[in-house]
N, C-alpha and C positions, 0 to 999 in steps of 0.2 A: 601284743601290746607291750609297752615299756613300763618301767618303774622309775620313780624319782624320789630322792631323799631331799626334801625341803626343810631347812632347819635354821633356826636363830640361835646364835651363840655369842657369847661375849667373853673376850680375853681381858687382860689387864687385871686390876685388883678384883679379887673375888673372896667370898666366904667359903673356906674348904676345911672340913673336918674340924670345926670350932675356931678356926683362925684366920686372918686374912693373909692372902697368898697373891703374888703376882703371876699371872698365867700367861705364857706365850700363845697357847692355843686354848680356846675355851672348852669346858667339859662336854657340852652338847656337840661341839664339832668333833671332838675326839670319838664320841659315840657314833656320830654320822660316819665318820671314816671307817670305823669297824663294820657298820653296816654296809657301806659301799664295797668294801673288800669281800664281805660274805655273799653279797648278792649281785655285785656288778651294776647296780642302779646308778642312774645319773645324779650328780650333786648340784644342789643350788642352795647358796646361802642367803638369806634374807639379811639385807642391809639397809636400816632406815637412813633417809638423807641427813638427818640429824641424830648422830650417834649419842648414846649416853656418856656421862663423864668417865674417864678412866678410874677415877676415885670411887670406891665402893660405896662409902655413905652418900656421896653425891648423887651416884648412879641409882641407888634405891629411893632416894627423895625424888628424883626426876621420874622413875618409872612408876612410883606410887601416884604422882600428880597425873600421869598418863592414864593410870587406871581409874582413878577417881573421876576423871572427866570423860572416861570412856573414848579416849582419843583413837585416831586411826592414823599413826605416823606414816607419812610418805616413804615408800620404798625406792631405792636407787634403780632397781630394775626387777623385771619378773621373768620367768623361764618362757623361752620361745617354744612354740608348738606344744603347749600344755595339754591339748586335746588327745596327744598321743599316748599319755600315760593313764594307765587303768589303776595302777597302785601307787600310792603316795605314802612314804614314811615321813611323818610330821614330827620334827624334833624341836624342842624348846627347853629352856630352864624353867622350873616352877617359880612364878612370881606371885606371891600372895594367893596361893591356891588355884592358880590358873595360868594361862599362856601370857607372855609379853604382849603388849598391844600391837606390835609389828606382825605378829602372827595372826591376830584378828584381821589386820589390813590384808594380809595375804589370803586368808580364807575368803574374805568377802570379795576379792577380785575376780575369782573364777567360780564357774558352775561345777561343782563336784557331783552332780548327779550321774550315778552309775559307776562312780569310782570307789575304790576301796582305800580308807585311810587307816593307818597303822600308827597311831601316836606313841612317841617316846619322850621321856623329859628326864632331865637331870635335876637333882634335888639335894638338900641338906637335911632331910627329915620329914619333908611334907608329902612326898609321894606324888601322885598324879593330881590330887586335890579335885577340883571341879572341872578341870580341863576337858575331860571326855564329854560331860554334859554340854559345856559350851562348843564344842566341836560339833556335837550332834545338832544343836540349836542353830549353828551357822551353816551347816552343810546337811540339811534334812535329806537330801536325795542320794547322799553317800551311805556306803556300808562301813560301819566303824568297828574296827577290830579292838581287842582288849589291848590298852596301853601298856608299856613298859617303863617303869620308874627305876631309874639308875642314880645311886648316890653319887653325886658330883665327884667327890674325892677319889671315887673307886672307878671312874669311867675308863681309865686306861687299862684296867684288868677286867673289864665287863664282858669280854667275848664270850666266855661260857654261858653267861646269863642271856645275851643277845642271841647266841645260837639257838638256845631252847625257845626263845620268844619267836623267832622266825619260823619255826616248825610249826 
């Protein structure tokens, strides 16, 4: 069977190490790239049809509205042949203690029964939050591995931490 790294990541203006920075590549995408290099797994980036603002403050306001109304933003596309994957590395930034709502959309789109989900998130101090419980609730037939929380500002140097987690 095959492995898939399915992730949501946001570039542009982000909060990193206590300050706003403009990112060419989002922190979660950096971590997903490291996992891909170490595992050879296929990559899939979740992209909502309507992207959040490039401005950090506007983005968090939009994302909070989505979370409050339990939105399921439409995604541009989904991985083909999802059934061939038995292990899914699921990556996302932590948004108010859980996953961005686009990740909920992705998880509800497929049947994860019998699959192994290995969650990883980037954050600026909040760790995994309740995301593991949310994944378990959304994918009751999946085997859920312990998640890896990576400080967003350190994603580029997280390879040793990611290697330990993969073992």
